[in-house]
RODOZA-583225 format. One record per atom (N, C-alpha, C): x, y, z; residue number from 1; atom name. Coordinates in steps of 0.02 Angstrom, whole numbers, plus 50000, padded with zeros to 5 digits. Layout:
N
((X; Y; Z); NUM; 'CA')
...
END
This chain:
91
((50519; 49936; 50770); 1; 'N')
((50497; 49991; 50728); 1; 'CA')
((50513; 50057; 50763); 1; 'C')
((50533; 50105; 50724); 2; 'N')
((50551; 50171; 50750); 2; 'CA')
((50488; 50210; 50768); 2; 'C')
((50488; 50241; 50826); 3; 'N')
((50432; 50283; 50848); 3; 'CA')
((50450; 50356; 50834); 3; 'C')
((50410; 50389; 50792); 4; 'N')
((50423; 50458; 50773); 4; 'CA')
((50381; 50506; 50815); 4; 'C')
((50410; 50563; 50830); 5; 'N')
((50374; 50616; 50864); 5; 'CA')
((50348; 50664; 50812); 5; 'C')
((50282; 50676; 50811); 6; 'N')
((50253; 50723; 50764); 6; 'CA')
((50269; 50794; 50786); 6; 'C')
((50289; 50835; 50738); 7; 'N')
((50308; 50904; 50753); 7; 'CA')
((50295; 50947; 50692); 7; 'C')
((50278; 51009; 50703); 8; 'N')
((50268; 51054; 50646); 8; 'CA')
((50337; 51075; 50618); 8; 'C')
((50338; 51091; 50555); 9; 'N')
((50401; 51113; 50523); 9; 'CA')
((50427; 51176; 50558); 9; 'C')
((50381; 51219; 50577); 10; 'N')
((50402; 51281; 50611); 10; 'CA')
((50439; 51265; 50676); 10; 'C')
((50411; 51221; 50716); 11; 'N')
((50445; 51202; 50778); 11; 'CA')
((50512; 51169; 50765); 11; 'C')
((50513; 51122; 50718); 12; 'N')
((50573; 51084; 50703); 12; 'CA')
((50630; 51130; 50680); 12; 'C')
((50615; 51175; 50635); 13; 'N')
((50668; 51217; 50606); 13; 'CA')
((50683; 51281; 50645); 13; 'C')
((50636; 51305; 50685); 14; 'N')
((50647; 51368; 50719); 14; 'CA')
((50658; 51362; 50794); 14; 'C')
((50636; 51308; 50824); 15; 'N')
((50639; 51303; 50897); 15; 'CA')
((50687; 51250; 50923); 15; 'C')
((50720; 51214; 50877); 16; 'N')
((50767; 51163; 50898); 16; 'CA')
((50835; 51175; 50865); 16; 'C')
((50888; 51163; 50902); 17; 'N')
((50955; 51168; 50873); 17; 'CA')
((50967; 51106; 50830); 17; 'C')
((51020; 51108; 50791); 18; 'N')
((51037; 51050; 50749); 18; 'CA')
((51050; 50988; 50793); 18; 'C')
((51081; 50998; 50850); 19; 'N')
((51094; 50942; 50896); 19; 'CA')
((51028; 50913; 50923); 19; 'C')
((50981; 50957; 50941); 20; 'N')
((50917; 50934; 50967); 20; 'CA')
((50877; 50896; 50914); 20; 'C')
((50883; 50916; 50851); 21; 'N')
((50848; 50882; 50797); 21; 'CA')
((50872; 50811; 50788); 21; 'C')
((50933; 50797; 50809); 22; 'N')
((50961; 50730; 50801); 22; 'CA')
((50948; 50685; 50861); 22; 'C')
((50916; 50712; 50914); 23; 'N')
((50906; 50673; 50975); 23; 'CA')
((50854; 50618; 50968); 23; 'C')
((50804; 50629; 50926); 24; 'N')
((50752; 50578; 50917); 24; 'CA')
((50721; 50583; 50848); 24; 'C')
((50687; 50531; 50825); 25; 'N')
((50655; 50531; 50759); 25; 'CA')
((50594; 50577; 50758); 25; 'C')
((50585; 50612; 50703); 26; 'N')
((50528; 50658; 50697); 26; 'CA')
((50490; 50645; 50632); 26; 'C')
((50425; 50656; 50636); 27; 'N')
((50383; 50662; 50577); 27; 'CA')
((50366; 50736; 50573); 27; 'C')
((50397; 50769; 50525); 28; 'N')
((50389; 50842; 50518); 28; 'CA')
((50330; 50855; 50472); 28; 'C')
((50281; 50892; 50498); 29; 'N')
((50221; 50908; 50460); 29; 'CA')
((50225; 50980; 50434); 29; 'C')
((50222; 50986; 50368); 30; 'N')
((50223; 51052; 50336); 30; 'CA')
((50152; 51075; 50324); 30; 'C')
((50137; 51135; 50342); 31; 'N')
((50069; 51162; 50334); 31; 'CA')
((50047; 51158; 50261); 31; 'C')
((49996; 51118; 50248); 32; 'N')
((49965; 51111; 50182); 32; 'CA')
((50012; 51084; 50127); 32; 'C')
((50068; 51053; 50145); 33; 'N')
((50110; 51028; 50091); 33; 'CA')
((50136; 50957; 50099); 33; 'C')
((50137; 50930; 50160); 34; 'N')
((50159; 50860; 50166); 34; 'CA')
((50195; 50845; 50230); 34; 'C')
((50230; 50788; 50229); 35; 'N')
((50266; 50764; 50288); 35; 'CA')
((50334; 50736; 50268); 35; 'C')
((50382; 50742; 50314); 36; 'N')
((50448; 50711; 50306); 36; 'CA')
((50463; 50672; 50369); 36; 'C')
((50489; 50611; 50362); 37; 'N')
((50510; 50571; 50419); 37; 'CA')
((50586; 50575; 50423); 37; 'C')
((50612; 50595; 50481); 38; 'N')
((50683; 50610; 50489); 38; 'CA')
((50711; 50574; 50550); 38; 'C')
((50770; 50543; 50541); 39; 'N')
((50807; 50511; 50596); 39; 'CA')
((50879; 50537; 50592); 39; 'C')
((50905; 50560; 50648); 40; 'N')
((50973; 50587; 50650); 40; 'CA')
((50985; 50641; 50598); 40; 'C')
((50935; 50681; 50584); 41; 'N')
((50941; 50735; 50536); 41; 'CA')
((50936; 50714; 50463); 41; 'C')
((50925; 50649; 50450); 42; 'N')
((50920; 50623; 50382); 42; 'CA')
((50850; 50597; 50368); 42; 'C')
((50827; 50605; 50306); 43; 'N')
((50765; 50574; 50287); 43; 'CA')
((50774; 50499; 50294); 43; 'C')
((50726; 50466; 50329); 44; 'N')
((50734; 50395; 50342); 44; 'CA')
((50668; 50366; 50366); 44; 'C')
((50649; 50310; 50336); 45; 'N')
((50591; 50273; 50362); 45; 'CA')
((50596; 50202; 50337); 45; 'C')
((50587; 50155; 50383); 46; 'N')
((50593; 50084; 50367); 46; 'CA')
((50526; 50051; 50355); 46; 'C')
((50471; 50083; 50372); 47; 'N')
((50406; 50051; 50367); 47; 'CA')
((50358; 50089; 50321); 47; 'C')
((50384; 50132; 50279); 48; 'N')
((50342; 50169; 50233); 48; 'CA')
((50381; 50225; 50200); 48; 'C')
((50346; 50267; 50164); 49; 'N')
((50379; 50322; 50129); 49; 'CA')
((50406; 50372; 50178); 49; 'C')
((50460; 50407; 50159); 50; 'N')
((50492; 50455; 50203); 50; 'CA')
((50474; 50527; 50185); 50; 'C')
((50448; 50537; 50125); 51; 'N')
((50426; 50603; 50103); 51; 'CA')
((50359; 50594; 50069); 51; 'C')
((50310; 50632; 50093); 52; 'N')
((50243; 50629; 50064); 52; 'CA')
((50217; 50700; 50055); 52; 'C')
((50204; 50719; 49993); 53; 'N')
((50177; 50785; 49979); 53; 'CA')
((50102; 50781; 49969); 53; 'C')
((50068; 50836; 49984); 54; 'N')
((49995; 50837; 49979); 54; 'CA')
((49970; 50826; 49908); 54; 'C')
((50013; 50837; 49858); 55; 'N')
((49992; 50826; 49788); 55; 'CA')
((50001; 50754; 49766); 55; 'C')
((50022; 50710; 49813); 56; 'N')
((50028; 50639; 49799); 56; 'CA')
((50098; 50614; 49783); 56; 'C')
((50146; 50658; 49778); 57; 'N')
((50215; 50638; 49764); 57; 'CA')
((50243; 50604; 49827); 57; 'C')
((50279; 50548; 49817); 58; 'N')
((50306; 50509; 49872); 58; 'CA')
((50378; 50489; 49857); 58; 'C')
((50419; 50488; 49910); 59; 'N')
((50489; 50467; 49903); 59; 'CA')
((50507; 50420; 49960); 59; 'C')
((50551; 50373; 49946); 60; 'N')
((50574; 50325; 49996); 60; 'CA')
((50648; 50337; 50010); 60; 'C')
((50665; 50340; 50074); 61; 'N')
((50734; 50353; 50095); 61; 'CA')
((50753; 50306; 50151); 61; 'C')
((50817; 50290; 50153); 62; 'N')
((50850; 50257; 50209); 62; 'CA')
((50915; 50293; 50222); 62; 'C')
((50924; 50317; 50284); 63; 'N')
((50985; 50351; 50304); 63; 'CA')
((51005; 50409; 50258); 63; 'C')
((50955; 50447; 50236); 64; 'N')
((50969; 50505; 50194); 64; 'CA')
((50978; 50491; 50121); 64; 'C')
((50974; 50429; 50100); 65; 'N')
((50983; 50410; 50030); 65; 'CA')
((50916; 50391; 49999); 65; 'C')
((50901; 50422; 49943); 66; 'N')
((50838; 50408; 49909); 66; 'CA')
((50843; 50345; 49867); 66; 'C')
((50788; 50305; 49868); 67; 'N')
((50783; 50244; 49830); 67; 'CA')
((50718; 50242; 49791); 67; 'C')
((50718; 50203; 49737); 68; 'N')
((50655; 50188; 49705); 68; 'CA')
((50616; 50145; 49754); 68; 'C')
((50551; 50141; 49745); 69; 'N')
((50509; 50102; 49790); 69; 'CA')
((50533; 50029; 49792); 69; 'C')
((50546; 49999; 49734); 70; 'N')
((50567; 49929; 49732); 70; 'CA')
((50635; 49918; 49766); 70; 'C')
((50682; 49963; 49755); 71; 'N')
((50747; 49955; 49788); 71; 'CA')
((50742; 49966; 49863); 71; 'C')
((50700; 50013; 49883); 72; 'N')
((50688; 50024; 49954); 72; 'CA')
((50660; 49961; 49986); 72; 'C')
((50611; 49929; 49952); 73; 'N')
((50582; 49867; 49979); 73; 'CA')
((50634; 49812; 49989); 73; 'C')
((50683; 49808; 49944); 74; 'N')
((50735; 49757; 49950); 74; 'CA')
((50780; 49770; 50011); 74; 'C')
((50789; 49834; 50029); 75; 'N')
((50835; 49852; 50083); 75; 'CA')
((50803; 49859; 50151); 75; 'C')
((50740; 49873; 50154); 76; 'N')
((50708; 49886; 50218); 76; 'CA')
((50697; 49820; 50257); 76; 'C')
((50703; 49822; 50323); 77; 'N')
((50700; 49761; 50363); 77; 'CA')
((50629; 49737; 50382); 77; 'C')
((50578; 49759; 50346); 78; 'N')
((50511; 49738; 50363); 78; 'CA')
((50496; 49667; 50337); 78; 'C')
((50444; 49638; 50363); 79; 'N')
((50426; 49569; 50344); 79; 'CA')
((50401; 49566; 50272); 79; 'C')
((50402; 49506; 50244); 80; 'N')
((50377; 49495; 50176); 80; 'CA')
((50303; 49513; 50172); 80; 'C')
((50266; 49498; 50225); 81; 'N')
((50195; 49515; 50228); 81; 'CA')
((50184; 49591; 50223); 81; 'C')
((50225; 49628; 50260); 82; 'N')
((50220; 49702; 50258); 82; 'CA')
((50239; 49728; 50189); 82; 'C')
((50288; 49696; 50157); 83; 'N')
((50308; 49717; 50090); 83; 'CA')
((50252; 49706; 50040); 83; 'C')
((50216; 49651; 50046); 84; 'N')
((50159; 49638; 50001); 84; 'CA')
((50106; 49692; 50012); 84; 'C')
((50092; 49708; 50075); 85; 'N')
((50042; 49760; 50090); 85; 'CA')
((50063; 49827; 50058); 85; 'C')
((50127; 49845; 50065); 86; 'N')
((50151; 49909; 50038); 86; 'CA')
((50149; 49909; 49962); 86; 'C')
((50164; 49852; 49931); 87; 'N')
((50159; 49848; 49857); 87; 'CA')
((50087; 49861; 49835); 87; 'C')
((50039; 49832; 49870); 88; 'N')
((49969; 49843; 49854); 88; 'CA')
((49949; 49916; 49865); 88; 'C')
((49976; 49945; 49917); 89; 'N')
((49958; 50014; 49934); 89; 'CA')
((49989; 50065; 49885); 89; 'C')
((50051; 50055; 49866); 90; 'N')
((50087; 50107; 49828); 90; 'CA')
((50100; 50091; 49754); 90; 'C')
((50088; 50029; 49732); 91; 'N')
((50102; 50013; 49662); 91; 'CA')
((50042; 50026; 49619); 91; 'C')
END
């Protein structure tokens, strides 16, 4: 499983170069609006949603490409047990 470094959006976008942003996975936290999980500069998460807004909107991404929840589940390498848990959580 990928280990993400939590970072504020301000730090991510203002204090790191584009090259530095690609050095490790980040969970970017936006003040009062949500979170984005990023790997190599692309939205990406294999064990959950990659974009979560405070108003409840959620998106699933792998390598920068957006998928429906069901298609994401088919492609992500998590166990069947984890997939059942996520279906219960997000469906």
